[in-house]
C-alpha positions as CSV (number, residue, x, y, z in Angstrom):
1,X,1.7,-37.6,31.2
2,X,-1.3,-35.3,31.2
3,X,-3.3,-34.8,28.0
4,X,-4.8,-31.4,27.6
5,X,-8.1,-30.9,25.9
6,X,-7.4,-27.2,25.1
7,X,-4.3,-25.6,23.8
8,X,-2.1,-24.2,26.5
9,X,-0.8,-21.4,24.2
10,X,-3.1,-18.8,22.8
11,X,-2.9,-18.0,19.2
12,X,-2.9,-14.3,18.4
13,X,-4.3,-12.9,15.2
14,X,-1.8,-10.5,13.5
15,X,-3.0,-8.0,11.0
16,X,-0.7,-6.6,8.3
17,X,-0.8,-2.8,8.0
18,X,0.1,-1.5,4.6
19,X,0.6,2.2,4.2
20,X,0.3,4.0,0.9
21,X,3.6,5.2,-0.5
22,X,3.7,9.0,-0.5
23,X,6.3,11.6,-0.9
24,X,8.3,12.7,2.1
25,X,11.2,15.1,2.5
26,X,13.5,12.2,1.6
27,X,11.9,11.4,-1.8
28,X,13.8,13.9,-3.9
29,X,17.1,12.8,-2.4
30,X,16.3,9.2,-2.9
31,X,15.3,9.7,-6.5
32,X,18.5,11.6,-7.1
33,X,20.6,8.9,-5.6
34,X,18.8,6.0,-7.2
35,X,17.7,7.5,-10.6
36,X,19.8,10.6,-11.0
37,X,16.7,12.8,-11.4
38,X,16.5,16.3,-9.9
39,X,13.5,18.6,-9.2
40,X,12.8,21.1,-12.1
41,X,13.3,24.0,-9.8
42,X,16.9,25.1,-9.8
43,X,17.0,26.1,-6.1
44,X,15.4,22.8,-5.0
45,X,17.8,20.8,-7.3
46,X,20.7,22.6,-5.7
47,X,19.4,21.7,-2.2
48,X,18.9,18.1,-3.1
49,X,22.4,17.8,-4.5
50,X,23.9,19.4,-1.4
51,X,21.9,17.1,1.0
52,X,22.8,13.9,-0.9
């Protein structure tokens, strides 16, 4: 049995990347499905209902 003075496996440092939450094209659809809220604009609300 050979005893190693150094580790045979390198440790890799991992950094966590956290992005700020921002609105995307999916946000109004998600809000409608989760909370039942629609955009104030009638045309946009109709589109959100249709897409969801």
